[in-house]
C-alpha positions in Angstrom: 5.9 15.1 6.7 6.0 12.9 3.6 7.7 11.2 1.1 9.2 13.1 -1.6 10.1 9.9 -3.6 11.0 10.7 -7.5 9.0 8.7 -10.2 10.2 5.8 -11.2 11.2 5.2 -15.1 9.4 1.7 -16.0 12.4 -0.5 -16.6 14.0 0.8 -13.3 10.5 0.5 -11.4 10.3 -3.1 -12.5 14.5 -3.2 -10.5 13.6 -2.1 -7.5 10.3 -3.4 -7.1 12.2 -7.0 -7.1 15.0 -5.4 -4.7 11.9 -4.4 -2.5 10.6 -8.7 -2.5 7.5 -8.2 -4.2 6.3 -8.4 -7.9 5.6 -5.9 -10.8 2.4 -7.3 -11.2 1.8 -7.1 -7.4 2.8 -4.2 -6.7 1.4 -2.1 -9.7 -2.5 -3.5 -9.0 -4.6 -0.5 -7.6 -7.4 -2.5 -8.1 -6.7 -4.7 -4.9 -8.6 -4.7 -2.2 -7.4 -1.6 0.1 -6.8 -3.2 4.1 -8.7 -2.3 6.7 -5.9 -2.9 9.5 -2.3 -4.4 8.1 -1.8 -7.5 10.0 0.3 -6.3 13.8 0.6 -7.5 16.8 -0.3 -4.3 18.4 -3.9 -4.9 20.0 -6.4 -1.7 19.9 -8.2 -0.5 22.8 -11.7 0.4 22.2 -11.8 3.5 24.1 -8.3 4.9 23.2 -5.1 3.2 21.7 -2.4 2.5 23.3 0.1 4.8 24.7 -3.5 7.2 25.0 -4.0 7.9 21.1 -7.8 8.8 20.4 -9.6 5.8 19.4 -10.7 6.8 15.9 -6.6 6.3 14.7 -6.0 3.0 14.6 -2.5 1.3 14.6 -0.3 0.4 11.7 2.7 -2.3 12.3 4.9 0.1 12.6 8.8 0.8 11.6 9.7 -3.0 10.0 13.5 -3.7 9.5 12.4 -4.8 6.0 9.3 -2.3 3.9 7.3 -3.7 1.3 5.2 -2.2 -1.4 1.8 -1.5 0.3 -1.8 -2.2 -1.8 -3.3 1.0 -2.4 -7.2 1.6 -2.5 -8.7 1.2 -6.1 -8.3 3.1 -8.7 -10.6 6.4 -9.1 -12.1 5.4 -5.8 -10.8 8.2 -3.7 -10.9 12.4 -4.2 -9.5 15.4 -2.9 -11.0 17.8 -0.5 -10.4 21.7 -1.0 -10.2 24.3 1.9 -11.9 27.7 1.0 -8.7 29.0 0.0 -7.9 25.9 -2.7 -5.6 23.9 0.0 -5.8 20.6 -0.2 -7.2 17.4 1.9 -7.2 13.8 1.9 -10.4 11.4 1.3 -11.0 10.6 5.3 -12.4 7.2 3.4 -9.4 6.7 1.8 -6.4 8.0 4.5 -7.6 8.0 7.6 -4.4 8.3 9.7 -2.8 5.3 11.4 -0.4 5.4 13.9 3.0 4.3 15.0 2.7 1.6 18.0 6.4 2.5 19.1 5.5 6.3 20.0 3.8 6.9 22.9 4.1 9.5 25.7 6.5 7.3 27.3 8.9 6.5 24.8 8.8 10.3 23.4 12.5 11.1 24.5 13.6 7.7 22.4 11.1 8.2 19.8 9.9 11.1 17.8 11.9 13.6 20.4 15.3 12.4 19.8 17.0 13.5 16.8 17.1 11.3 13.8 14.5 9.2 14.5 12.4 9.5 11.8 15.5 8.7 9.5 15.5 5.4 11.2 12.0 4.3 9.8 11.6 5.8 7.1 10.8 4.0 4.3 13.2 3.5 0.7 12.1 5.3 -2.5 12.1 1.6 -3.7 9.1 1.0 -2.1 7.1 4.8 -1.7 8.3 5.1 -5.2 5.6 2.3 -6.5 3.6 3.3 -3.6 3.0 7.1 -5.1 2.5 6.1 -8.5 -0.5 3.7 -7.5 -2.2 6.2 -4.8 -1.7 8.9 -7.3 -4.3 6.6 -9.7 -6.1 6.1 -6.4 -7.1 9.7 -6.4 -7.0 10.1 -9.8 -4.5 12.4 -9.6 -3.3 13.4 -13.1 -0.8 16.2 -12.0 2.9 16.2 -12.4 4.1 13.6 -9.5 7.2 15.7 -9.2 5.1 17.8 -7.7 3.5 15.9 -5.4 4.1 14.9 -2.0 3.9 11.4 -0.8 2.2 12.5 2.3 2.4 10.4 5.8 -1.1 12.4 6.9 0.3 12.0 10.4 4.0 12.4 10.2 6.6 10.3 11.0 7.9 13.1 13.7 4.3 13.0 15.4 4.3 9.1 15.7 2.4 8.1 12.2 3.2 4.8 10.5 5.8 4.9 8.5 4.3 2.8 5.6 0.7 1.8 6.3 -1.3 2.6 3.1 -4.0 4.3 5.5 -1.8 7.4 6.4 -0.2 7.7 2.9 -1.7 10.1 0.1 -0.5 11.9 -2.9 -0.8 15.4 -1.7 -1.1 17.7 -4.5 0.8 21.1 -4.5 -0.8 23.9 -2.5 -2.0 27.2 -4.4 1.4 29.5 -5.9 3.2 26.5 -6.1 6.2 26.9 -8.7 5.7 23.8 -11.3 8.5 21.4 -11.5 10.3 23.3 -8.2 8.7 20.1 -6.3 6.9 19.2 -3.2 7.2 22.2 -0.6 3.7 22.2 1.2 2.7 24.4 4.1 1.3 21.2 6.2 5.1 20.6 6.9 5.3 23.6 8.6 2.6 22.5 10.9 3.7 19.6 11.3 6.9 20.7 12.7 5.6 23.2 15.2 3.2 20.6 16.5 6.1 18.3 17.0 8.1 21.2 19.0 4.8 21.7 21.0 5.0 18.0 21.3 8.4 17.6 22.4 8.5 20.8 24.4 5.5 19.5 26.8 3.0 22.0 25.4 0.6 19.6 23.5 0.1 15.9 24.3 0.9 13.4 21.7 -2.6 11.7 21.2 -4.2 15.8 20.5 -1.7 17.0 17.9 -2.1 13.3 16.4 -5.9 14.2 16.5 -5.8 17.2 15.6 -4.0 16.7 12.2 -6.0 14.3 11.1 -9.0 15.6 11.5 -7.6 18.9 9.2 -4.1 19.6 8.9 -5.1 23.8 8.1 -7.1 24.1 11.2 -4.6 22.1 13.2 -2.4 24.7 15.0 -5.5 27.0 15.8 -7.7 23.8 17.1 -4.8 23.4 19.7 -4.3 27.3 20.4 -1.2 27.3 19.0 -2.0 30.2 16.0 
């Protein structure tokens, strides 16, 4: 489930970025090189990641005591995809997904399957508001940001990294969305069903992560849950 950060006015934006520990010029630079692999002490296996996660999904730095604004892909370098019924899809080149190294099959009960866990690792709006605006430029998204969701491709409740830019994208509203109503996307329901399946032992963590990163619109069917 993504981050629903509001658009921040220009004056208060400078204030929140300063509070977050970043200069306004640094955080708004969308032409900066998109990091191929954020700094992390977590090693990745060439076959499977730590905890059995699919090797195709990289690990991010994981939860941080203090989050900072992450650089986004260059302006206009990312392109939305759409299904036959017009559901939005991310650009795999820009948003392949990234995992939280703290979430493994061995830690499920104390991480994503523990009530309230995701709220303890979610970055603040002072960080995500800046990132959302920059990522909209990356995707050349010109719609109302109020109605777009700054979404974790692999949701926090499925062990997605909280603030790795490879795991976040501005998700446009789905068909039928009422303008001005704020984010309300069917992907959220998919994430919840997958979370329930993982925590009940019906689906393996790595399988759920791989399925939603591949195509959230087919993830349930891929895993035999719909």
